[in-house]
N, C-alpha and C positions, 0 to 999 in steps of 0.2 A: 650811345646808339647801339642797337643790337647788331649782331653779325660776327663774323670771324675776322679778327684783326690780322694785319700783316705780321708775320712771325709766329703765328699760332699754327698748329697742325691738327687737322681733323681727318681721320682715316676715311677713305671713300665708302667703306661699308657702315660707318657710323650713321645713326639716324637722329636728326635734331628737328624739333618742331620750330615753327616760326617764332621769332622773338628771343632766341637764345643768343647770349653774348659770350664769346671766347676771346680772352685777352691775349696779348703777345706772350709767347713762350709757353703757353698752355698746350697740352697734348690730349687729344681724345682718341682712344684706341679703337681697334676693330669691333664692330657690332655693338658699340656702346649706344645707349639711347638717352636723350636728354629732352626734358619737357619745356614748354614755352615759358618765357620769363626768367629762366635760370641764367645765372651769371657764373662763368668759370674764370676766376681771376688768374693773373699772370703766374706762370710757372707751375700751375696745377697739372697733375697727371691723372687722367681718367683711364683706367685699364680696360682690357677687352671684356665685352659682355656686361659691363657695369650699366645699371639703369638708374637714372636720376630723374625725379619727378619735376613738377612745375613750380616755378617761383622759388627756387632754391638759390642759395648763395654759397659757392665753394671758394674758400679763401685762397690767397696766394700760397704757392708751394705745398698745397695739400696733395697727398697721394691716396687714390681710392682704387681698390682692386676687389674682385669677387664680392661685390656688394649690390644690394637693391635699396634705393633711398626714396622715401616718399616725397610728398609735397611740402613746400614751405619749410624746408630744413636749412639751417645755417651751420656751416662748418667753417670755423675760424682758421686763420693761417697756421701752416705748419703741422696740421693733423696728419696722421697716418692711419688709414682705415683699410682693413682687409688683408694685412700681411699675415704670414704664418704665426701661429701661437707658439709658446715656449713649451715644447713637448719632446722629451727624450726618454729612451729606455737604455739601461746599461746592458751592453753586449760583451762578448768575450774579448773584443779589442777596444772597448771604450763605449762612449755614448752613441746611440743610434737614434736618428731623428724620426719622430712619429709623423707620418704623412698627414697633412691637414687638408680635408676635402670639403669643409663647410663654407658657408658664406657669412656676411654681415647683413642683417636686415635692420634698417633704420626707418621707423614709422614716421608719420606726418608730424610736423611742427616740433621736431627735436632741434635743440641747439647744442653744439659741441665746441668747447673752448679751445683756444690756441694750444698747440703742442700735445693734445690728447692723442692716445693711441688705442685703437680697438682692433683686437686680433680676430681673424676669421675663425669659424668653428673648426674643431678637429673632426668630429664625426656627426655633428649637427650644427645648426646655425647659431651664431651669436646674434642676439636680438635686443634692440633698444626700443622701448615702447613709446607710444604716442605722447607728445608733450613733455617728455623728459628733458631736463636742462642739466648739462654737464659743464663744469668749470674747466679752467686751464689745467694742463699737465696731469691728467688722470690716465691711469693705465687700466684697461679692461681686457681680461684674458679670454682665451678661447672658450666657446660653449656657454658663455655667460648669458643669462636672460634677465633683462631689466624691465620692469613693468612700466605702466603709464604714469606720467606726471610726477616722476621722482626728481629729487634735487641731489646732485653729487658735487661736492665742493672740491676745490683744488687739491691736488697731490694725493688723492685717494688711490689705493692699489686694490684692484678686485681680481682675485685669483680665478683660475679656470673653473668652469661648471658651477659657479655661484648662481643662485636664484634670488633676485631682489623683486619683491612684489610691489604692487601699485602704491604710489604716494609715500615712498620711503625717503628719508633725509639722511644722507651721510655727510657729516661735517668734515672739515679739513683734515687731511692726512690720516683718514681712517684706513685700516688694512683689514681685508676679509680673507680668511683662509679658504682654500679650495673646497667646493661642494657644500658650503653652508647655505642656508636659506634665511633671508631676512623678511619677516612677515609684513603684511600690508600695514602701512601707516607707522612703522617703527622709526625711531630716531636714534642714530648712533652718534655719540659725542666726539668732539675733535680728538685726534690722535689715539683713538681706541683701536685695540686689536681684537677682532672677533674670531673666536676659535670654534664656536658652536652655533646652532640655529638660534635665531631671535624670534620669539613669538610676536604675533601681530599686535601693533599698538603700543609696544613697550619702548622705554627709553633705556639704553645701555651706555655705559661709560667705562673707561679705564683699560688697563692692559694687565692681564687678559680682561676683556670686557665682561661686565656683569650688570645685572639690573640696577637701575638708578638708586633705589633705596639701599641695596646692598653696598653699592659703591660709596654712598654717603656715610653709612655706618662704618665702613672700613676706614674712611678718611678720619672720622671722628675718633675711632679707636686708636689710630696711629698718632693723631695729635695728642690724645690723652696720655699715651705711653711716652711720647716725646716730651711732653710737659713734665711728667713725673721724673724722667731721666735727667732733664735739665735741672729740676729742683734738687735731685740727689747729687748731681755734679756740683752745684753751687754749695750745698751743705758740706760735701767732701772738701772743697777748696777752702771753705771757712774753717773747718776743723784742722786742716793741714796748716793754715796760717796761725791758728791759736797754738798748735803744737810747736811751731817754729819759734814763736814768741816765748813759750815756756822754757825751752831748752837753750835760748840765747844767753850767753854768759853776761852777768851783770858787772858793771864797773864799780870798783870800790871808791868811796868818797874820801 
């Protein structure tokens, strides 16, 4: 049933439409706004001024700050959204923190897997486009823009200020260097490390990542040379064995 459970806390200045459910242990902060049909599960923390749309599900122990979230968004347990990004400048006495002033914008029908972290923007918003699906344990840095209907598989690391255009697929454990752009419809293979822009529609693989055909040619070349080296090693071992037999003293009869 909808309503605020015993043990939940909703700040008096928060605004919730009819039909919102807030489970025990959840906290809704000052001036937060939550739309009808949304469920805030146990232990979730919704920070000041956060806006969450209608028919969303916010999982247990999720923390959300400095964020605007659309309709029909699913955030699985343990996510952290809207915390400061990782930004420092070296000063005379050590590292100085760069002030983060942006937000996180999550558009309609996004799904975010358990344990994923999405940093707020430093000087502009971090944006997750409509219909994008993000797996568990993904790190999204500050100022990142992700387009619509993308797929981002588990354990990807997306550095700050990356631009990912619409319908991109990042396979598991992909790493993207800061400020690169991944073009519309591109596919990045598992465990690839992308250091430069990827044109639209291309498939890139490897570390450092390269076009699919270049990657396959590189693998074929490596296998060719490995095969030649193995053959040379076997020939050398055979010659060494023959030499040992030739120099072995013979017994007199």
